[in-house]
BADO-859130 format. One record per residue (C-alpha): residue in one letter; chain; residue number from 0; x, y negated, z. Coordinates in pm, whole numbers, plus 50000, padded with zeros to 5 digits. Last residue first. Layout:
N
{'A' 'A' NUM {X Y Z}}
...
//
This chain:
241
{'X' 'A' 240 {47671 50434 49953}}
{'X' 'A' 239 {47401 50458 50223}}
{'X' 'A' 238 {47412 50147 50444}}
{'X' 'A' 237 {47673 49885 50364}}
{'X' 'A' 236 {47787 49748 50700}}
{'X' 'A' 235 {47692 50032 50934}}
{'X' 'A' 234 {47775 50290 50665}}
{'X' 'A' 233 {48123 50142 50629}}
{'X' 'A' 232 {48166 50136 51008}}
{'X' 'A' 231 {48081 50505 51037}}
{'X' 'A' 230 {48315 50596 50752}}
{'X' 'A' 229 {48603 50415 50920}}
{'X' 'A' 228 {48539 50583 51257}}
{'X' 'A' 227 {48515 50930 51103}}
{'X' 'A' 226 {48830 50869 50901}}
{'X' 'A' 225 {49024 50766 51212}}
{'X' 'A' 224 {48895 51060 51416}}
{'X' 'A' 223 {48988 51306 51141}}
{'X' 'A' 222 {49337 51156 51122}}
{'X' 'A' 221 {49383 51205 51495}}
{'X' 'A' 220 {49377 50903 51722}}
{'X' 'A' 219 {49618 50796 51998}}
{'X' 'A' 218 {49824 50544 51799}}
{'X' 'A' 217 {49553 50481 51536}}
{'X' 'A' 216 {49461 50132 51658}}
{'X' 'A' 215 {49175 50017 51431}}
{'X' 'A' 214 {49104 49641 51402}}
{'X' 'A' 213 {48793 49553 51198}}
{'X' 'A' 212 {48869 49272 50955}}
{'X' 'A' 211 {48678 48940 50964}}
{'X' 'A' 210 {48976 48723 51061}}
{'X' 'A' 209 {49204 48907 50820}}
{'X' 'A' 208 {49488 49083 51001}}
{'X' 'A' 207 {49836 48983 50898}}
{'X' 'A' 206 {50115 49098 50669}}
{'X' 'A' 205 {50252 48790 50496}}
{'X' 'A' 204 {50112 48674 50160}}
{'X' 'A' 203 {50414 48466 50052}}
{'X' 'A' 202 {50628 48317 50330}}
{'X' 'A' 201 {50762 48651 50451}}
{'X' 'A' 200 {50772 48701 50826}}
{'X' 'A' 199 {50508 48972 50873}}
{'X' 'A' 198 {50638 49198 50596}}
{'X' 'A' 197 {51006 49149 50683}}
{'X' 'A' 196 {50948 49199 51057}}
{'X' 'A' 195 {50742 49512 50998}}
{'X' 'A' 194 {51008 49639 50756}}
{'X' 'A' 193 {51280 49602 51016}}
{'X' 'A' 192 {51066 49771 51282}}
{'X' 'A' 191 {51002 50062 51046}}
{'X' 'A' 190 {51370 50089 50953}}
{'X' 'A' 189 {51471 50087 51321}}
{'X' 'A' 188 {51215 50358 51397}}
{'X' 'A' 187 {51345 50569 51110}}
{'X' 'A' 186 {51707 50531 51219}}
{'X' 'A' 185 {51622 50624 51578}}
{'X' 'A' 184 {51428 50931 51467}}
{'X' 'A' 183 {51729 51045 51266}}
{'X' 'A' 182 {51726 51041 50887}}
{'X' 'A' 181 {51626 51359 50700}}
{'X' 'A' 180 {51826 51503 50410}}
{'X' 'A' 179 {51622 51757 50215}}
{'X' 'A' 178 {51293 51913 50317}}
{'X' 'A' 177 {50940 51781 50259}}
{'X' 'A' 176 {50819 51906 50598}}
{'X' 'A' 175 {51108 51729 50769}}
{'X' 'A' 174 {51024 51408 50584}}
{'X' 'A' 173 {50660 51416 50691}}
{'X' 'A' 172 {50749 51499 51053}}
{'X' 'A' 171 {50995 51211 51066}}
{'X' 'A' 170 {50732 50975 50927}}
{'X' 'A' 169 {50487 51069 51201}}
{'X' 'A' 168 {50754 51028 51466}}
{'X' 'A' 167 {50847 50683 51331}}
{'X' 'A' 166 {50483 50575 51332}}
{'X' 'A' 165 {50443 50688 51691}}
{'X' 'A' 164 {50747 50489 51800}}
{'X' 'A' 163 {50645 50179 51603}}
{'X' 'A' 162 {50309 50174 51784}}
{'X' 'A' 161 {49997 50192 51569}}
{'X' 'A' 160 {49791 49957 51349}}
{'X' 'A' 159 {49510 49970 51095}}
{'X' 'A' 158 {49333 49656 50973}}
{'X' 'A' 157 {48992 49719 50818}}
{'X' 'A' 156 {48778 49512 50582}}
{'X' 'A' 155 {48427 49579 50449}}
{'X' 'A' 154 {48256 49397 50161}}
{'X' 'A' 153 {48580 49259 50022}}
{'X' 'A' 152 {48558 48885 49945}}
{'X' 'A' 151 {48914 48807 50060}}
{'X' 'A' 150 {49010 49073 49806}}
{'X' 'A' 149 {49367 49017 49686}}
{'X' 'A' 148 {49473 48757 49945}}
{'X' 'A' 147 {49354 48820 50303}}
{'X' 'A' 146 {49173 49154 50287}}
{'X' 'A' 145 {49419 49311 50047}}
{'X' 'A' 144 {49732 49162 50199}}
{'X' 'A' 143 {49941 49454 50325}}
{'X' 'A' 142 {49807 49751 50128}}
{'X' 'A' 141 {49498 49958 50080}}
{'X' 'A' 140 {49225 49930 49819}}
{'X' 'A' 139 {48901 50127 49828}}
{'X' 'A' 138 {48673 50111 49525}}
{'X' 'A' 137 {48301 50151 49461}}
{'X' 'A' 136 {48336 49858 49221}}
{'X' 'A' 135 {48527 49800 48897}}
{'X' 'A' 134 {48650 49486 49072}}
{'X' 'A' 133 {48925 49687 49239}}
{'X' 'A' 132 {49122 49762 48924}}
{'X' 'A' 131 {49088 49405 48797}}
{'X' 'A' 130 {49197 49259 49131}}
{'X' 'A' 129 {49499 49484 49158}}
{'X' 'A' 128 {49609 49402 48802}}
{'X' 'A' 127 {49556 49028 48854}}
{'X' 'A' 126 {49763 49029 49172}}
{'X' 'A' 125 {50049 49221 49012}}
{'X' 'A' 124 {50206 48930 48823}}
{'X' 'A' 123 {50140 48677 49099}}
{'X' 'A' 122 {50291 48908 49359}}
{'X' 'A' 121 {50603 48956 49149}}
{'X' 'A' 120 {50639 48582 49081}}
{'X' 'A' 119 {50621 48505 49452}}
{'X' 'A' 118 {50897 48754 49547}}
{'X' 'A' 117 {50800 48903 49885}}
{'X' 'A' 116 {50678 49226 49722}}
{'X' 'A' 115 {51031 49306 49605}}
{'X' 'A' 114 {51163 49280 49960}}
{'X' 'A' 113 {50897 49514 50102}}
{'X' 'A' 112 {50949 49748 49809}}
{'X' 'A' 111 {51321 49766 49890}}
{'X' 'A' 110 {51240 49886 50242}}
{'X' 'A' 109 {51007 50151 50103}}
{'X' 'A' 108 {51272 50253 49850}}
{'X' 'A' 107 {51527 50314 50124}}
{'X' 'A' 106 {51280 50499 50347}}
{'X' 'A' 105 {51184 50730 50057}}
{'X' 'A' 104 {50829 50682 49928}}
{'X' 'A' 103 {50885 50600 49560}}
{'X' 'A' 102 {51045 50913 49419}}
{'X' 'A' 101 {50767 51174 49396}}
{'X' 'A' 100 {50517 50939 49235}}
{'X' 'A' 99 {50751 50821 48959}}
{'X' 'A' 98 {50560 50971 48664}}
{'X' 'A' 97 {50715 50802 48360}}
{'X' 'A' 96 {50487 50630 48105}}
{'X' 'A' 95 {50621 50280 48162}}
{'X' 'A' 94 {50579 50334 48535}}
{'X' 'A' 93 {50330 50608 48619}}
{'X' 'A' 92 {50148 50656 48948}}
{'X' 'A' 91 {49987 50985 49046}}
{'X' 'A' 90 {49680 51047 49266}}
{'X' 'A' 89 {49683 51427 49302}}
{'X' 'A' 88 {49957 51420 49563}}
{'X' 'A' 87 {50018 51698 49511}}
{'X' 'A' 86 {49990 51876 49178}}
{'X' 'A' 85 {49735 52059 48963}}
{'X' 'A' 84 {49441 51820 49014}}
{'X' 'A' 83 {49621 51540 48830}}
{'X' 'A' 82 {49456 51196 48857}}
{'X' 'A' 81 {49631 50909 48683}}
{'X' 'A' 80 {49723 50561 48802}}
{'X' 'A' 79 {49884 50299 48580}}
{'X' 'A' 78 {50178 50062 48570}}
{'X' 'A' 77 {50316 49901 48253}}
{'X' 'A' 76 {50620 49685 48327}}
{'X' 'A' 75 {50673 49348 48156}}
{'X' 'A' 74 {50549 49087 48405}}
{'X' 'A' 73 {50676 49276 48709}}
{'X' 'A' 72 {51004 49336 48527}}
{'X' 'A' 71 {51066 48962 48488}}
{'X' 'A' 70 {50983 48887 48851}}
{'X' 'A' 69 {51204 49167 48982}}
{'X' 'A' 68 {51495 49052 48764}}
{'X' 'A' 67 {51457 48698 48901}}
{'X' 'A' 66 {51470 48833 49257}}
{'X' 'A' 65 {51784 49029 49180}}
{'X' 'A' 64 {51952 48734 49007}}
{'X' 'A' 63 {51861 48502 49295}}
{'X' 'A' 62 {52057 48722 49532}}
{'X' 'A' 61 {51961 48876 49865}}
{'X' 'A' 60 {51728 49139 49727}}
{'X' 'A' 59 {51945 49406 49886}}
{'X' 'A' 58 {52030 49630 49592}}
{'X' 'A' 57 {51800 49553 49299}}
{'X' 'A' 56 {51895 49552 48929}}
{'X' 'A' 55 {52082 49883 48929}}
{'X' 'A' 54 {51837 50031 48680}}
{'X' 'A' 53 {51724 50297 48926}}
{'X' 'A' 52 {51683 50026 49189}}
{'X' 'A' 51 {51460 49812 48967}}
{'X' 'A' 50 {51253 50114 48864}}
{'X' 'A' 49 {51209 50221 49226}}
{'X' 'A' 48 {51115 49870 49338}}
{'X' 'A' 47 {50843 49848 49071}}
{'X' 'A' 46 {50709 50188 49172}}
{'X' 'A' 45 {50704 50085 49538}}
{'X' 'A' 44 {50523 49762 49451}}
{'X' 'A' 43 {50251 49948 49259}}
{'X' 'A' 42 {50240 50225 49520}}
{'X' 'A' 41 {50140 49967 49780}}
{'X' 'A' 40 {49830 49887 49577}}
{'X' 'A' 39 {49692 50241 49603}}
{'X' 'A' 38 {49352 50198 49433}}
{'X' 'A' 37 {49132 50481 49565}}
{'X' 'A' 36 {48804 50519 49372}}
{'X' 'A' 35 {48499 50584 49592}}
{'X' 'A' 34 {48326 50917 49644}}
{'X' 'A' 33 {48244 50822 50006}}
{'X' 'A' 32 {48418 51127 50152}}
{'X' 'A' 31 {48688 51139 49886}}
{'X' 'A' 30 {48762 50768 49928}}
{'X' 'A' 29 {48771 50808 50307}}
{'X' 'A' 28 {49022 51092 50283}}
{'X' 'A' 27 {49246 50899 50045}}
{'X' 'A' 26 {49221 50586 50259}}
{'X' 'A' 25 {49305 50780 50574}}
{'X' 'A' 24 {49614 50924 50406}}
{'X' 'A' 23 {49730 50581 50290}}
{'X' 'A' 22 {49661 50404 50619}}
{'X' 'A' 21 {49811 50664 50851}}
{'X' 'A' 20 {49970 50386 51057}}
{'X' 'A' 19 {50313 50455 50911}}
{'X' 'A' 18 {50369 50130 50725}}
{'X' 'A' 17 {50196 49814 50850}}
{'X' 'A' 16 {49827 49736 50806}}
{'X' 'A' 15 {49554 49667 50553}}
{'X' 'A' 14 {49245 49855 50436}}
{'X' 'A' 13 {48999 49678 50203}}
{'X' 'A' 12 {48663 49821 50092}}
{'X' 'A' 11 {48492 49702 49773}}
{'X' 'A' 10 {48124 49741 49688}}
{'X' 'A' 9 {48009 49717 49324}}
{'X' 'A' 8 {48081 49538 48996}}
{'X' 'A' 7 {48291 49271 49166}}
{'X' 'A' 6 {48318 48942 48979}}
{'X' 'A' 5 {48657 48816 48854}}
{'X' 'A' 4 {48693 48488 49042}}
{'X' 'A' 3 {49014 48590 49219}}
{'X' 'A' 2 {49173 48646 48877}}
{'X' 'A' 1 {49119 48278 48788}}
{'X' 'A' 0 {49031 48278 48417}}
//
């Protein structure tokens, strides 16, 4: 059965956009507010990249062997989300039974995830999983190609953006709060710009705004303002949910 033809069991909301726009945090807040399930599709690719890197099977993604390894693992790996109220973040992702949540959002792993997600066989392997999770209904999915590829039939679509400078400052603050070794602002901005170029330039499911998506520039907005705007648009389109 074509995974794109799996019927939705309820409303689906899609949020796309580059890294650092506040997309993940806004999605979590919006899901809590609407009492929808949050399906973090980006975490799937990040988890896959982390496992590949930890096994020494992915360094730059420049070789056919690395890309082939990514495709094989994508077909074999077991990925799942679990909710744990005793830790943060509460939405945890497990790879083959191991909780990898705390290891997948480093700048290096984020860059690797962008490369891993450009492998056609990887996207094909994870597409069905994303679609099945979302089709349960009353779900919010966020990523790079949700509104264009995974859920072109989403009931409401958003595309979040922000300047690279602002996104780098936000990421710097997050890393400083977490402690440990923190890259410079210049390094973070360069990594963000590099990932933007990789995501937008890839031949398979490039990062782009769906024609019917609502554009939200978060550069000058607080998180509360973003969530308020998103919730307002959802209610405009769907009514009480």
